[in-house]
N, C-alpha and C positions, 0 to 999 in steps of 0.2 A: 242805085237807090230808086225806090219806087216814088212816083210823083207825090203820093199822099205823105210819104215819109219826109220828103223834101219840104212839103208845105208845113208840116208840123215843126220842122227845124226853123224854117223862115219865121213862123209865128213866134217861136221861142225867142229868137233874136230881136224881133220887133218889140215883144213884151219887155225884154231887158232894157231896151232904149227907153220905153215908156216909163218903166220903174225908176230909172235914173232921173228922168225929167220930173217925175212926181216928187222924188226926194228933194230935188233942188228947190221946189216950191213948198216944202214942208208938209207934204201929204204922205206922212209916214205909214199910216194904215194902208193906203192904196199902194204905196211902193212895196211894202212887205207882201201884201196879197199878190201883187203882180209878179214879184220875184218868184213866189211859189208857182204861179201859173206858167211862168217861163220854163221852169224845171219839169212841171207836169206835162207840158206839151213835148218837151224833149224826150221824156220817158215814153210818151205815147208814140213818138217817132220810132224809137227802138223796138217797141212792142209791135207796131204795125209792120215794120220791116221784117221782123222775125216770123210773125203769125198771119199777116195780111188782114188783121181785124183790129178793132178798137175796143178797149175795155171801157165800160160805161160808168164805173164808180171810181172815186178817189182811192178807196181801199183796194179795189181790184188792180188799179194801175200801180199802186205802191207795192203790192204783193208780187205782181208779175215782174215788175222791174227788178225787185230784189232777187227773185228767182233767176232771172236772165243774167244778172251780173254777180251772182254769189261767189263764183270762183275766179272772177276776172280781176287780176292784180292792178289794172289801170283805174279801177274804182276804189279809191281809198276810203277810210272810215268816215271822213267828213262828208264825202259825196254819197256814201251809202245812207247816212243819216239825214241827208238834206230834205228829202220829200216829207218825211215825218215831222221834222223840226219846223220847217217853214209852213207846213199845213196848220200848225198851231197859230202862226201869225195870221193866216187866213181866217181861222176861227175867231180869233180876237177881233180882227177888223170887221168881220161880218156879223158876229152874234153877241159879243160882249157889250155890256154897258156898265157904267159906274166908274169909280176912280182908276181902276186898272184895265180899262177897256180900250187902250190905245197901244199901238206898236211903237216902241221907242225908236228914236232916230238911229241909234247905233245898231239895233237889231235889224232894222230895214237895210241899213248900209251893208252890214255883214251878209244878210240874205242875198242882196243883189250881187255882191262880190262872189259869193259861193255859187249862186245861180249861173253867173257867166261862166265860171269854170265847169260847172255841171253840164251846161249845154255844150260847151266845146269838147269836153271829154266824151260825152255820149255821142256826139257827131263822129268822133274817131272810131267808134265801135261799129259804125254802119259803113259798109263798103260802098264806094262810088259805083256808078253804073258800069263803067268799063271793067271793074274788078269782078263782076258777077258772071261774066261770060266765059 
């Protein structure tokens, strides 16, 4: 595993811990957004490991991740949909205002649960250092 790949995965796991802390203190918007970012960094880890480069946009990461895992049976339909669905939480948290402008606690909780599984499954798609030689 490349050092940058490992750094992305470490950041993903840190963000998951932060998201759970945020949820415990009723910061649902922040928890939902952070769950998305944990998955986003895990997707970047896989992309970096495969290509040695970083995609700069959310749409680019989503598309390239989908391309890389399209035939991989280890990525189920819930995980395939994760980035797109939780990106919507990020949009609500960051840009919406008015009565429907907040992430519901259950949505944040579900996003964190799925993000944790997403990060761990993505990590299994990346061979450790000794497997590359």
